[in-house]
GUTOR-993982 format. One record per residue: x, y, z of N, C-alpha, C, CB in turn. Coordinates in steps of 0.2 Angstrom, whole numbers, padded with zeros to 4 digits, always signed. Each point is the difference from the previous one (the first is absolute). Last residue first. Glycine has a CB too. Layout:
N
XYZXYZXYZXYZ
...
% end
This chain:
278
-0136+0001-0068-0005-0001+0005-0001+0007+0003+0002-0012+0002
+0011-0003-0024-0002+0006+0003-0005-0001+0005+0004+0007-0010
+0015-0020-0009-0007+0000+0004+0000+0007+0003+0000-0012+0002
+0019+0004-0014-0005+0002-0005-0007+0000+0004+0006-0005-0009
+0016+0001+0018-0001-0006-0004-0007+0002-0004+0006-0008+0008
+0003+0024+0007+0006-0002-0004-0001-0006-0004+0007+0006+0008
-0024+0002+0007+0001+0005-0005+0006-0002-0004-0004+0009+0008
-0001-0023+0010-0005+0000-0005+0001+0005-0005-0008-0003+0009
+0023+0003+0008+0001-0007-0003-0006+0000-0005+0005-0006+0010
-0005+0024+0004+0005+0001-0005+0001-0007-0004+0006+0008+0007
-0021-0008+0012-0002+0004-0006+0005+0001-0006-0007+0006+0009
+0013-0017+0011-0005-0004-0004-0003+0004-0006-0002-0006+0011
+0018+0017+0003+0003-0005-0004-0005-0004-0004+0009-0001+0009
-0017+0016+0007+0003+0004-0006+0003-0005-0005+0002+0010+0007
-0011-0018+0014-0005+0002-0005+0003+0003-0006-0008+0001+0010
+0023-0006+0007-0003-0007-0003-0006+0002-0005+0003-0006+0011
+0007+0024+0001+0005-0003-0005-0003-0006-0003+0010+0004+0007
-0022+0006+0010-0001+0004-0006+0005-0003-0005-0003+0010+0006
+0003-0019+0016-0006-0001-0003+0000+0003-0007-0006-0001+0011
+0024+0006+0002+0000-0007-0002-0006-0002-0004+0007-0003+0011
-0006+0025-0002+0005-0001-0005+0000-0007-0002+0007+0009+0005
-0020+0008+0008-0003-0006-0002+0005-0003-0005-0012+0004+0001
+0016+0017+0010-0004-0004+0005-0003-0007-0002-0003+0011+0004
+0016+0004-0019+0004-0002+0006-0004-0004+0005+0006+0011-0002
-0007-0003-0023-0004-0005+0003+0003-0002+0007-0003-0004-0011
+0011+0021-0006+0004-0005+0004-0004-0006+0003+0008+0009+0002
-0017+0004-0025+0003+0002+0006+0004-0005+0004-0010+0008+0001
+0000-0003-0026+0004-0005+0003+0003+0002+0007+0002-0005-0011
-0013+0024-0002+0001-0006-0003+0005-0004+0004-0001+0005-0011
-0018+0014+0018+0006-0001-0002+0002-0007-0002+0003+0009+0007
-0023+0012+0001+0001-0007-0003+0007-0001-0002-0013-0001-0003
-0003+0019+0019+0006-0002-0003-0001-0007-0003+0007+0009+0007
-0025+0003+0005+0006+0005+0000+0005-0001-0005-0003+0002+0012
-0025-0007-0007+0006-0003-0003+0005+0006+0000-0006-0009-0007
-0016+0007+0022+0004+0004-0004+0006-0003-0002-0005+0010+0005
-0021-0016+0007+0007-0002-0002+0003+0005-0005-0003-0013+0002
-0017+0013+0019+0001+0001-0007+0008-0002-0001-0009+0009-0001
-0003-0008+0022+0001-0007-0003+0001+0001-0007-0007-0005+0008
+0005+0022+0008-0007-0002-0002+0001-0007-0003-0004+0012-0002
+0023+0000+0010-0004-0002+0006-0007-0002-0002+0006+0008+0006
+0014-0013-0024-0003+0006+0004-0004-0002+0006+0001+0007-0011
+0020-0019-0002-0007-0002+0002-0003+0006+0004+0002-0012+0000
+0019+0009-0020-0003+0003+0006-0007-0002+0001+0008+0010-0001
+0015-0022-0013-0007+0004+0000-0002+0002+0007-0003-0007-0009
+0025-0004-0008-0002+0003+0006-0007+0003-0001+0011+0002+0004
+0006-0023-0016-0001+0007+0001-0003+0002+0006-0002+0000-0012
+0012-0021-0007-0002+0002+0007-0002+0007+0000+0008-0008+0005
-0002-0015-0024+0000+0007+0002-0002+0001+0008-0004+0003-0012
+0006-0019-0013+0003-0001+0007+0000+0007+0003+0007-0011-0003
-0016+0010-0018-0002-0007+0002+0003-0001+0007+0000-0003-0012
-0008+0026-0004+0004-0003+0005-0002-0007+0001+0002+0011+0005
-0011+0008-0019+0004-0006-0004+0004-0004+0005+0000+0006-0010
-0015+0014+0013+0007+0002+0000+0004-0006-0004-0001+0007+0010
-0023-0008-0005+0001+0006-0004+0008+0001-0001-0011+0005+0005
+0005-0023+0009-0002-0001-0007+0001+0006-0005-0008-0009+0005
+0011+0012+0019+0006-0005-0003-0002-0001-0007+0002-0005+0011
-0019+0016+0000+0006+0004-0001+0006-0003-0003-0004+0006+0010
-0015-0018-0004-0002+0004-0005+0006+0005-0002-0012+0000+0003
+0013-0015+0016+0001-0003-0006-0002+0004-0006-0003-0010+0006
+0001+0019+0015+0007-0001-0001+0001-0004-0007+0002+0000+0012
-0024+0004-0004+0003+0006-0002+0007-0001-0002-0007+0007+0008
-0004-0025+0001-0003+0002-0007+0003+0006-0002-0011-0006+0003
+0016+0000+0019+0003-0005-0005-0002+0001-0007+0000-0008+0009
-0010+0021+0008+0007+0002+0000+0003-0005-0006+0001+0004+0012
-0023-0008-0006+0001+0005-0004+0007+0003-0001-0011+0003+0004
+0007-0021+0011-0001-0002-0007+0000+0006-0005-0007-0010+0004
+0009+0014+0019+0006-0003-0002-0001-0003-0008+0003-0003+0012
-0016+0022+0003-0002-0006-0004+0007-0002-0003-0012+0004-0002
+0010+0011+0025+0000+0000-0007-0002-0007-0003+0008+0011+0000
-0005+0005+0025-0003-0006-0003+0000+0002-0008-0007-0003+0011
+0025+0013+0007-0006+0002-0003-0002-0006-0004+0004+0012-0001
+0014-0009+0018-0004-0006-0001-0006+0002-0004+0004-0005+0010
+0016+0018-0002-0006+0001+0003-0005-0006-0001+0002+0012-0003
+0026-0010+0004-0006-0002-0004-0006+0001+0004+0007-0009-0005
+0018+0020+0004-0005-0002+0005-0006-0002-0003+0005+0008+0009
+0020-0009-0020-0006+0004+0001-0003-0003+0006-0001+0003-0012
+0020-0013-0002+0002+0006+0003-0006+0005+0000+0011-0002-0004
-0013-0021-0006+0002+0000+0007+0001+0007+0004+0005-0012-0003
-0022+0005-0017+0006+0002+0000+0002+0001+0007-0001+0006-0011
-0017-0024+0004+0001+0007+0002+0007+0002+0000-0011-0001+0007
+0001-0018-0024+0001+0001+0007+0001+0007+0001+0006-0011+0001
-0013-0009-0021+0000+0006+0002+0002+0001+0008-0009+0003-0009
+0009-0021-0015+0001+0001+0007+0000+0008+0001+0006-0011+0002
-0011-0009-0023-0001+0006+0002+0001+0001+0008-0007+0003-0010
+0006-0018-0015+0003-0001+0006+0001+0007+0003+0007-0010-0003
-0020+0008-0016+0001-0007+0001+0003-0001+0007+0001-0003-0012
-0013+0027+0009+0005-0004-0003+0001-0007+0002+0006+0010-0001
-0030+0001+0004+0007+0002+0003+0005-0004-0005-0004+0001+0012
-0021-0002-0013+0003+0005-0004+0008+0002+0002-0012+0004-0001
-0004-0023+0008-0001+0006+0003+0003+0007-0003-0001-0007+0011
+0005-0015-0020-0007+0001+0000-0002+0006+0003-0002-0012+0000
+0027+0011-0008-0005-0004+0004-0007+0002-0001+0009-0003+0008
+0012+0008-0026-0004+0002+0006-0004-0005+0003-0001+0011-0005
+0025-0006-0012-0007-0002+0000-0004+0003+0006+0003-0010-0007
+0021+0011+0003-0003+0005-0004-0008-0002-0001+0011+0001-0006
+0010-0004+0027-0005-0003-0005-0003+0005-0004-0002-0010+0007
+0010+0014+0018+0003-0004-0005-0005-0003-0005+0010-0003+0008
-0006+0024+0014-0004-0004-0005+0004-0004-0005-0009+0008+0001
+0008+0008+0024+0004-0004-0005-0005-0004-0004+0010-0001+0008
-0011+0025+0010-0002-0006-0003+0005-0003-0005-0012+0004+0001
+0006+0015+0022+0004-0003-0005-0002-0006-0003+0010+0006+0005
-0021+0016+0009+0000-0007-0001+0005-0001-0006-0012-0001+0004
+0005+0021+0016+0004-0002-0006+0000-0007-0001+0007+0011+0001
-0026+0005+0011+0004-0005+0001+0004-0002-0007-0007-0005+0010
-0002+0030-0005-0003-0006+0000+0005-0006+0001-0008+0004-0008
+0006+0023-0002+0000-0003+0006-0003-0007-0001-0001+0011+0006
+0013+0004-0025-0006-0003+0002+0001-0003+0007-0004-0001-0013
+0017+0021-0004+0000-0005+0006-0007-0002+0002+0011+0005+0004
-0004+0003-0030-0003+0002+0007+0001-0005+0005-0008+0007-0005
+0024-0003-0017-0006-0004+0002-0002+0002+0007+0004-0009-0007
+0014+0016-0015-0003+0002+0006-0006-0004+0002+0005+0012-0001
+0019-0015-0016-0008-0001+0001-0001+0002+0007+0000-0010-0008
+0020+0017-0011-0002-0003+0006-0007-0001+0000+0010+0006+0006
+0014-0001-0023-0008+0000+0001-0001-0004+0007-0003+0001-0013
+0026+0002+0003-0004+0006-0003-0007+0000+0002+0007-0001-0009
+0018-0006+0020-0007-0004-0001-0005+0006-0003+0003-0009+0010
+0021+0012-0003-0001-0002-0007-0007-0004-0001+0012+0000-0001
-0003+0010+0022+0003-0007-0001-0002-0002-0008-0002-0003+0012
-0005+0024-0004+0007+0000+0001+0003-0007-0001-0001+0009+0008
-0022-0007-0008+0002+0003-0006+0008+0001+0001-0010+0007-0001
-0002-0015+0020+0000-0005-0006+0003+0003-0006-0011-0005+0005
+0009+0019+0013+0005-0005+0002+0000-0005-0006-0001+0002+0012
-0015+0015-0013+0007+0003-0001+0005-0006+0001-0003+0012+0003
-0019-0016+0003+0001+0000-0007+0007+0002-0002-0013+0003-0001
+0007-0002+0023+0001-0007-0002+0001-0001-0008-0008-0003+0010
+0004+0024+0001+0007-0002+0002+0001-0007-0003-0001+0007+0010
-0020+0003-0013+0005+0003-0004+0007-0003+0001-0007+0011+0000
-0011-0018+0014-0001-0003-0007+0006+0003-0004-0013-0001+0002
+0011+0010+0020+0003-0007+0000+0000-0003-0007-0003-0001+0012
-0008+0022-0010+0007+0000+0001+0004-0006+0000-0002+0010+0006
-0022-0010-0006+0003+0002-0006+0008+0001+0000-0011+0006-0003
+0000-0022+0021+0000+0007-0002+0002+0001-0007+0001+0003+0012
+0000-0024+0000-0005+0003+0003-0002+0007-0001+0003-0008+0009
+0010-0018-0018+0000+0008+0000-0007+0002+0003+0008+0000-0011
+0009-0023+0007-0006+0002+0003+0000+0008+0001-0002-0011+0006
+0015-0007-0024+0001+0005+0006-0007+0002+0002+0011+0004-0005
+0006-0021-0012-0007+0000+0003+0000+0005+0006-0004-0012-0005
+0024+0010-0006-0004-0003-0006-0008+0001+0002+0010-0008-0003
+0008+0013+0019-0002+0005-0005-0004-0002-0006+0011+0006+0004
+0006-0023+0008-0003+0006+0003-0002+0005-0005+0006-0003+0011
-0004-0020-0023+0004+0004+0005-0004+0005+0004+0010-0002-0007
-0020-0013-0009+0007-0003+0000+0005+0003+0005-0002-0002-0012
-0026-0001+0004+0004+0003+0005+0007-0004+0000-0010+0003+0007
-0003-0004-0030-0003+0000+0007+0006+0002+0005-0008-0009-0003
+0007+0018-0024+0001-0006+0004-0003+0000+0007+0010-0003-0006
-0016+0023-0008+0002-0006-0003+0000-0006+0004+0007+0007-0008
-0012+0016+0015-0005-0003-0005+0002-0006-0004-0004+0012-0001
+0009-0002+0027+0003+0000-0006-0005-0004-0005+0012+0001+0004
-0023+0010+0017+0004-0006-0002+0003+0001-0007-0008-0007+0007
-0006+0019+0017+0003+0001-0007+0005-0006-0001+0000+0013+0002
-0023-0008+0014+0006-0004-0002+0002+0002-0006-0004-0010+0007
-0012+0023+0012+0000-0003-0006+0007-0004+0000-0008+0008-0006
-0011+0008+0023+0007-0003-0002-0001-0004-0006+0003+0000+0012
-0013+0018-0018+0005-0003+0004-0004-0002+0006+0009+0008-0003
-0012-0001-0025-0003+0000+0007+0005-0004+0005-0012+0000-0005
+0019+0015-0018-0001-0007+0003-0004+0001+0006+0010-0005-0005
+0004+0018-0017-0006+0000+0004-0001-0007+0003-0005+0010-0006
+0028+0004-0003-0004-0006-0001-0006+0000+0005+0010-0007-0004
+0010+0023-0007-0005+0000+0005-0005-0005-0002+0001+0012+0001
+0020-0011-0012+0001+0005+0006-0006+0000+0005+0008+0006-0008
+0002-0027-0008-0005+0005+0000+0000+0004+0006-0007-0008-0005
+0022-0010-0003+0002+0007+0000-0005+0005+0000+0010-0004-0006
-0013-0020+0006+0003+0002+0006+0003+0007+0000+0003-0012+0001
-0026+0003-0014+0007+0001-0001+0004+0002+0007-0002+0003-0012
-0021-0018+0011+0002+0007-0001+0008+0000-0001-0009+0004+0008
-0016-0020-0004+0007+0000-0002+0002+0007-0002-0001-0011-0005
-0019-0001+0022+0002+0005-0005+0007+0000-0002-0009+0007+0005
-0011-0024+0007+0007+0001-0002+0000+0006-0005+0003-0012+0003
-0021-0004+0015+0001+0006-0004+0007+0002-0001-0011+0004+0004
+0006-0029+0000+0000+0006+0004+0001+0006-0005+0005-0007+0010
-0018-0014-0020+0007+0001+0003+0000+0007+0004+0005-0007-0010
-0022-0013-0005+0001+0006+0005+0007+0000+0003-0013-0002+0002
+0007-0006-0027+0001-0003+0006+0001+0006+0005+0006-0010-0005
-0010+0010-0020-0005+0002+0005+0001-0004+0006-0008+0002-0009
+0022-0001-0011-0003-0006+0002-0006+0001+0005+0011-0006-0003
+0003+0024-0003-0003-0002-0006-0004-0007+0000+0010+0006-0006
+0002+0003+0025-0006+0005-0002-0003-0003-0006+0006+0010+0005
+0013-0021+0002-0005-0001+0004-0006+0004-0001+0008-0004+0008
+0012+0008-0020-0003-0007-0002-0006-0001+0004+0012-0004-0003
+0000+0024+0008-0003+0000-0006-0004-0007-0002+0009+0009-0004
+0005-0008+0023-0006+0004+0001-0004+0001-0006+0006+0007+0008
+0015-0018-0009-0005-0004+0004-0007+0004+0000+0009-0006+0006
+0010+0017-0014-0003-0005-0005-0005-0004+0003+0010-0001-0006
+0002+0015+0020-0004+0004-0005-0003-0004-0005+0008+0009+0002
+0006-0021+0014-0006+0004+0003-0004+0004-0005+0006+0000+0010
+0007-0023-0016+0003+0007+0001-0006+0004+0002+0010-0002-0008
-0014-0020+0001+0000+0002+0007+0003+0006+0002+0000-0012+0002
+0000+0002-0024-0007+0003+0002+0000+0002+0007-0005-0007-0009
+0024-0004+0000+0000+0007-0001-0007+0003+0001+0009-0002-0009
-0007-0021+0012+0004+0003+0005+0001+0008-0002+0007-0011+0001
-0019-0002-0016-0004+0000+0006+0005+0004+0006-0007-0011-0003
+0016+0006-0018-0005+0006-0001-0003+0000+0007-0001-0002-0013
+0016-0015+0010+0003+0006+0001-0004+0006+0000+0010-0005-0005
-0020-0018+0014+0003+0002-0006+0003+0007+0001-0009-0006-0006
+0010-0011+0026-0005+0004-0004+0003+0002-0006-0005+0004+0011
+0010-0022-0013-0004+0002+0006+0003+0004+0005-0006-0011-0002
+0008+0002-0026+0003+0003+0006-0006+0001+0005+0009+0006-0007
-0001-0021-0018-0005+0002+0005+0003+0003+0006-0007-0009-0003
+0015+0008-0023+0002-0003+0006-0005+0003+0006+0012-0002-0004
-0011+0009-0020-0005-0006+0002+0002-0003+0006-0002-0001-0012
+0012+0021+0001+0001-0006-0004-0004-0006+0002+0012+0005-0001
-0013+0016+0012-0003+0001-0006+0002-0006-0005+0001+0012+0002
+0008-0012+0020-0008-0001+0000-0003+0001-0007+0000+0004+0012
+0023+0000-0009-0001-0007+0000-0008-0001+0000+0011-0002+0007
-0004+0024-0006+0002-0003-0007-0002-0007+0000+0009+0009-0001
-0012+0002+0021-0005+0002-0004+0001-0003-0007-0003+0010+0006
+0020-0011+0011-0006-0005+0001-0005+0001-0005+0003-0001+0012
+0014+0017-0012+0002-0007-0003-0005-0005+0001+0012+0003+0002
-0017+0018+0008+0001+0000-0007+0002-0006-0003+0002+0012+0001
-0005-0007+0023-0006-0003-0004+0001+0000-0007-0007+0003+0009
+0023+0007+0006+0000-0007+0001-0005-0003-0004+0003+0002+0011
-0002+0021-0013+0006-0003-0003+0001-0007+0002+0005+0011+0001
-0024+0001+0009+0000-0001-0008+0006-0003-0003-0007+0010+0000
+0001-0016+0026+0003+0006-0004-0001-0001-0008+0008+0002+0010
-0014-0019+0008-0005+0005-0002+0003+0006-0004-0005-0003+0011
+0007-0026-0001+0003+0007-0002-0005+0005-0003+0011-0007-0002
-0014-0017+0009-0002+0005+0005+0003+0007-0002-0001-0009+0009
-0006-0016-0023+0004+0005+0002-0003+0005+0005+0004-0001-0011
-0003-0023-0005-0004+0003+0005+0004+0005+0003-0007-0011+0002
+0007-0004-0027+0003+0005+0005-0005+0002+0005+0008+0004-0009
-0001-0025-0011-0005+0005+0003+0003+0004+0005-0009-0008-0002
+0022-0006-0012-0006-0003-0001-0006+0005+0002+0005-0012+0001
+0019+0022-0008-0003-0004+0005-0007-0003-0002+0005+0007+0008
+0019+0001-0021-0007+0001+0000-0003-0005+0005-0001+0004-0012
+0027+0008+0008-0004-0006+0000-0008+0002+0001+0010-0006+0005
+0011+0020-0006-0004+0000-0006-0004-0007+0000+0008+0007-0006
+0003+0011+0026-0001-0006-0003-0004+0000-0006+0001-0005+0011
+0003+0024+0004+0007-0004+0000-0001-0007-0003+0004+0007+0010
-0022+0009-0004+0003+0002-0006+0007-0003-0001-0006+0011+0000
-0007-0014+0020-0004-0002-0006+0003+0002-0006-0010+0002+0007
+0019+0001+0016+0002-0006-0004-0004-0001-0006+0004-0005+0010
-0009+0022+0007+0006+0002-0004+0002-0006-0004+0003+0008+0009
-0021-0011+0005-0002+0004-0005+0006+0002-0005-0010+0004+0007
+0012-0027+0007-0001+0007+0002-0002+0004-0007+0008-0001+0010
-0013-0026-0006+0004+0005-0003-0001+0007+0004+0000-0006-0011
-0003-0023+0011-0002+0006+0004+0005+0005-0003-0004-0006+0010
-0007-0018-0020+0006+0004+0001-0001+0007+0003+0005-0006-0010
-0018-0020+0007+0000+0007+0001+0007+0003+0001-0011-0002+0006
-0005-0021-0016+0007+0002+0002-0001+0008+0001+0006-0010-0007
-0026-0009+0011+0003+0005-0004+0007+0001+0002-0011+0005-0002
-0006-0021+0012+0004-0002-0006+0003+0005-0004-0008-0009+0000
-0003+0011+0022-0005-0002-0005+0003-0002-0007-0008+0008+0006
+0020+0000+0012-0003-0006+0003-0005-0002-0005+0002+0003+0012
+0008+0017-0016+0005-0005-0002-0003-0007+0003+0010+0008+0001
-0022+0011+0004+0000-0001-0007+0004-0005-0002-0003+0012-0002
+0004-0005+0024-0006-0003-0001-0001-0002-0007-0005+0006+0010
+0024+0007-0005+0001-0007+0003-0007-0004-0001+0009+0005+0008
-0010+0018-0014+0005-0004-0005+0001-0007+0003+0005+0011-0003
-0017+0004+0017-0004-0002-0006+0004-0004-0005-0006+0011+0002
+0018-0003+0017-0005-0005+0001-0005-0002-0005+0001+0004+0011
+0014+0014-0014+0004-0006+0000-0005-0006+0002+0010+0007+0004
-0019+0015-0005+0002-0002-0007+0004-0007+0001+0000+0012-0004
-0006-0002+0024-0006-0002-0004+0001-0002-0007-0007+0008+0007
+0025+0001+0006-0002-0006+0002-0006-0003-0003+0005+0003+0011
+0004+0019-0016+0004-0006-0002-0003-0006+0002+0010+0007+0000
-0020+0012+0009-0001-0001-0008+0004-0005-0003-0002+0012+0000
+0006-0008+0023-0007-0002-0001-0002-0001-0007-0003+0006+0010
+0024+0004-0004+0000-0007+0002-0007-0003-0002+0009+0002+0009
-0006+0021-0012+0004-0004-0005-0001-0007+0002+0008+0010-0001
-0019+0011+0011-0003-0007-0002+0004-0004-0005-0011+0006+0002
+0016+0017+0006-0002-0004+0006-0003-0006-0001-0001+0011+0005
+0002+0002-0026+0002+0003+0006-0002-0003+0006+0001+0011-0006
-0001-0016-0020-0002-0004+0006+0003+0003+0006+0000-0010-0007
+0005+0018-0015-0008+0000+0000-0002-0005+0006-0001+0002-0013
+0024+0001+0007-0002+0006+0001-0008+0001+0001+0010+0004-0006
+0001-0024+0000+0001+0001+0007-0003+0007+0002+0010-0007+0000
-0020-0008-0020+0006+0005+0001+0000+0002+0007-0001+0004-0011
-0011-0027+0005-0001+0007+0000+0006+0004+0001-0012-0002+0004
+0013-0023-0015-0001+0003+0006-0002+0008-0001+0009-0008+0005
-0014-0015-0021+0004+0007+0001-0001+0004+0006+0000+0000-0013
-0001-0026+0001-0003+0003+0005+0004+0007+0001-0004-0011+0006
+0001-0008-0027+0004+0005+0003-0005+0003+0006+0007+0003-0011
-0006-0028-0002-0004+0006+0001+0005+0005+0004-0011-0007+0001
+0020-0013-0018-0001+0003+0006-0005+0005+0000+0012-0002+0003
-0011-0019-0020+0003+0007+0001-0002+0002+0007-0001+0003-0012
-0006-0024+0002+0005+0000+0005+0003+0007+0001+0003-0012-0003
-0028+0002-0004+0005+0004-0003+0005+0001+0006-0008+0006-0008
-0007-0028+0007+0000+0007+0003+0006+0003-0003-0006-0003+0010
% end
């Protein structure tokens, strides 16, 4: 076996608001499980990536910022495997994700992209205003708006922070479902190789009946379109049982299934880093 270390790269603290410990723990547990399979693992912060001239055997990463991904992309271009790939992480930036999913014909919540300095933005209310690049990093990144005045205020607040573009999405009533997935392949039912879903805890669940297999298939299609191998996200189950995909992100904290997820992720990484894939 190649004795070179695998790098495990933590998510930037600014991108883990309220979840710093959870994000760090899933990476740590995955690394320990990978070490138990005979690999050497070195844990690194995003800031440490430019401070070394050594080359890893492989990289598994949670970092998201372009400046963090840039040195990793250079390693990736030299043939060093990454999970997730740097391109896949960038594909989860909201504006890019919308385009990717549309091109792949993957059903997604209606989304309009607009400039944050737009003086008069048309939208149906209530709605959700979201920054068009990264996911929620602080208050104001995702805002519930019920009027044109609230929309203008939200756009102005984003513009003042130097965020040039935003996404507006309609509010959809229903049960909010969160999901986790691991693996690039698929099961016979169309779901990812390892897949879990659960209700978001900060809601009153109506219990709308839906097809869990259809959710798994939808999630896998979205992950495939974005190039993700370790991922999570959100969907809405409407009163009729219809599914609306709201978000997909790279390598979540897997908080409710951390031990189980770490074992499955490590097994997947072991295959990927030795030339296999599942």
